N, C-alpha and C positions, 0 to 999 in steps of 0.2 A: 420273921416268917415262919409259920408252922411247917412241920414236916411234909404237909401236903399242900403248902401254899402255892407251890408251882403249878398245881392243878387248877387253880381258881380260873385262869383265863381260858383253857379248853372247856371247863365245865360251863362258864358263861357262853362260849360260843356255841356248844352243844345245846345248851337251854334256848338260845336265841334261834338256832336252826330248827329245833323241835317246835317252838312256838310259831315260827313262820311257816313250817310245813302244815301244822294244824289249820293255820288261817287259810292256806290256798287249798287245803284238801277238800273244800266244798266245791271247787271249781275244777275244769279239766286241766288247768295249768299245773296242778299238783303232779299229774301223771306225766306231763311233758318234763317237769323238773326230775322226777324220778327217772325217766328214760336218760336225760342227760347226764345225771350223776352216776347212774349205773354204767354208761358209756365211757365216761373220763376215768372212773376208778379202776377200771381194769388195766389200764396203762400208765397213769399219772397221778390221780388225785387219791389222797390218803385216807378219806372217810369213806366206808363202805356204805353202799345203797340201802343197806337193811334199816338204817336210821330212818330214811324217809318212807321206806316200805311199812315199817311199823306204825308210823304216825298216820299215814293214809289209809290203811285197812283198819286201824283203831277207829278213825273218824268215820270212815264210809265202808262199812263192812261187805257191801254189795259189789265193791270194786275189787275184791280180793283176787279173783282170777285175772283180771284185766291188768291189775297192778303188778301181780306176780309175772304175767307174760311179758309185760313191757319192761320190767326190771331185768328178767332173763334175756330179752332180745337186746337191750342196750348194753348189758355185760358182754354178751357173746360178740356184738359188734365191736365193743372195745378191746375184747381179747384179740380179735383179728388185726385191729390197729396196733396193739403190742407185739403181736408176732411180726407185723411188717416193719415196726420199728426195730426189732432184734435182727430181722433178716437183711434189711437194706440200709438201715440208718444207725447202726449201733455206735458208731464213733462220734456221730454228731448229736443224737438224740438219747440213745440207749444208755451210754455210758454216764451222762450227766444225770439221768433219772436215778441209775444205780447209786451214784455218789450222794445224790439228794436224800435218799433213804438210808445212807450210811450202810449199803449192803455189799460194798466192795469186798470185805473179808469173807462173806459167804457166796460170793458169786462163783468161784471155782467149785464149791461144793454143789451148787445148783446145776453148773454145766456139767459135772461129773454124773449127776443123777440122769440128765438127759442123754448123755452119750453111753449110759450103760443100760441095763435092763429094767430099770425102775422109773424111767422117764415119764411113762403114761400114768403110772401110780401117783408120782409126785404131782403131776398136774391135776389129777382127779382130786387129790387131797387139797391142793391149794384152791381149787374151784369150790370146794365145799365148807372148808375150815377157816380159821382166822390167818393161816399162813398167807403172806402178802401175794395176792393173785397177779398183781403187775409184774413183780419179779419173775414169776413163773412164765407169764405170756411173752416177755421180752426174751427170756432165756430160750423159750422153745424156738423162737425165730432164729436167735443167734446161733443155735446148735442144728438148724435146718430140720426140726421135726417136721414131717409131711403135714401140709396145712390142713387137709381135710380131716384126718385123724385127730388132729390138734382141735380143730373146731367142734368136731363131734364130742370129744371127751369134755371139753368147756362148757357145750350145751348141757350134757347130762349133769354135770357137776353143779352148775349155776342153777339150773332148773330145779334140781333136788333141793338145794338150800333155799331158793326164794319161795317155791311153792310150799315147802314146810313151814317157813316162817309166816307166809300168808294164812296158810290154814290154820295155824294155832291162833293167829289173831282173829280170824274169822269165827272160830268157836268161842275163844275167850276174850274178844275184843274189849267189851267194856270194862271188865275187871283189870285186863292188862294196861288199859289206859289209865284207869285210876291209880294203879301201882305206880306207873311211869310218873305221873303228876305228883304223887306224894313222896316218891323216893327218887326223884331225878338225880340228885347228886351222886347217890349210891349207883345208880345205872350208868351214869357218865363215867364214874371211877372204874366200873367192871368193863366198860367198853374199851377205855384206855389200856387197861390190863390185858385184855385180849389182844388188842392191836400191838402192844409192845411184845407180848408173849408170842405172837406169829413170827415176828423177827427173831426172836431168840430161838424159836423152834428151828428155822432155817440155818441159824448159826450153829446149832447142836448137831445137825445131821452129818 
């Protein structure tokens, strides 16, 4: 097996997900799928909704505002679910999720951020960057961060991210789609690097 052979399965999965999304991008079902993925990603699902958002807006540029809004709405609702898991179901749901993502070693650092002066800024960074948002939402609930400020910061961070992605695709949709089609393996590898890098950033804080 080559040095990057272990990436073959994730690349195939991403390729299939991308092709599936483009197929449904011609129907309203694509937006429903985007809303659902954005919702579950904020608390449990490992794949960010940007993958679907990019594919949808690349295929249907006129949907860019609607897609970004739905992606934001789903993600913020999912953030509320993550907060609820941390606040009321940490032992039964939160801890298994943290263990699933191998974030036990980083958990104390994240909690320290929320109990210090940097909690809001960490949440904002997690909402906008590849830092795993699900870890941030569950930790916010577990440390009793006030719900409405939590929701407001999540809304600002996620909206900024998704509307930025959608606007770029709106302006450069066709060229971006051609680049993704031609260099999908490279894009998949970059996505995996960003995902792993997000967890490493949490560990280094």
